[in-house]
C-alpha positions in Angstrom: 0.0 0.0 -0.1 1.5 3.3 -0.9 1.5 6.8 0.5 -1.4 9.2 -0.3 -0.3 12.5 1.1 1.5 13.7 4.1 2.5 16.6 6.3 5.7 17.7 8.1 5.1 18.3 11.8 8.7 19.2 12.6 12.0 19.7 10.7 14.8 21.5 12.4 18.6 21.7 12.1 20.8 23.2 14.7 23.8 22.7 17.1 22.2 19.5 18.4 21.6 18.0 14.9 18.6 17.3 12.8 15.1 16.4 13.9 12.3 15.3 11.6 8.7 14.2 12.3 6.1 13.6 9.5 2.8 11.9 9.1 1.0 10.5 6.1 -2.1 8.4 5.4 -1.8 5.1 3.4 -4.2 4.0 0.8 -5.7 1.6 3.5 -6.5 4.7 5.7 -3.8 4.0 8.3 -1.7 6.8 9.7 2.0 6.4 9.6 4.2 8.7 11.7 7.9 8.8 10.9 10.6 10.4 12.8 14.4 10.7 12.6 16.8 12.4 14.9 20.5 12.8 14.1 23.4 14.3 15.9 24.6 15.3 19.3 21.2 15.9 20.6 20.5 12.1 20.3 23.7 11.4 22.0 22.8 13.8 24.8 19.6 12.0 25.4 20.5 8.4 24.8 24.2 8.2 25.6 27.7 8.3 24.1 28.0 6.9 20.6 24.3 6.9 19.8 23.8 9.7 17.2 20.7 8.4 15.3 17.2 7.5 16.3 14.5 6.4 13.8 11.0 5.4 14.4 7.7 4.6 12.7 4.4 4.5 14.4 1.4 3.0 12.5 -2.1 3.8 13.8 -4.6 1.5 12.1 -7.7 3.2 10.5 -10.0 1.8 13.2 -8.1 3.7 15.9 -8.0 7.0 14.2 -11.4 8.3 15.7 -9.7 7.8 19.2 -6.7 9.8 18.0 -8.9 12.6 16.7 -10.8 12.7 20.1 -7.5 12.7 22.0 -6.3 15.7 19.9 -9.6 17.6 20.6 -10.7 17.3 17.0 -14.3 16.8 15.7 -15.5 13.6 14.1 -14.8 13.7 10.3 -12.2 16.5 10.7 -9.2 16.2 8.3 -6.7 14.2 10.4 -3.6 15.6 8.8 -4.7 19.2 9.2 -5.6 18.4 12.8 -2.1 17.1 13.4 -0.6 20.2 11.9 -2.7 22.4 14.1 -2.1 20.4 17.4 1.2 18.6 17.0 3.7 20.6 15.0 6.8 22.4 15.8 7.4 22.5 19.6 4.2 20.5 20.1 5.3 17.6 17.9 6.1 15.5 20.9 2.4 15.5 21.8 1.6 13.1 19.0 4.4 10.7 19.9 3.2 10.6 23.5 -0.3 9.7 22.3 0.9 6.7 20.2 3.9 5.5 22.3 3.8 2.1 24.0 2.0 3.4 27.0 -0.1 6.1 25.1 -3.9 6.0 24.9 -4.0 5.4 21.1 -3.0 1.8 20.0 -0.1 1.9 17.5 2.5 -0.4 16.1 6.1 0.8 16.6 9.3 0.1 14.8 12.5 1.9 16.0 16.2 1.8 15.6 18.8 3.5 17.8 22.4 3.9 16.7 24.5 4.8 13.7 
């Protein structure tokens, strides 16, 4: 299943490295959130020698109404625009906390830490 369209929620470059968080909907209607952090900021958080952190969260279509509710959106609201409004820039971590292992929205996680 391919990608339909997506949004960038965070993309920054600075002294601590590079941080990216994006989201897109698949043809099946699932939400995929992808993140990548590179540089000394990763090392500061995870420890010496660990300078790259990648992750993908997949929220299946049947769980998207719960995500919309958790974000304070209305039923039927465009999810990607809701994410831009509520989870972009400095608020990007909000989305990851909702779909993390202990978050209220069921999601599948793949991650990799290291170079």
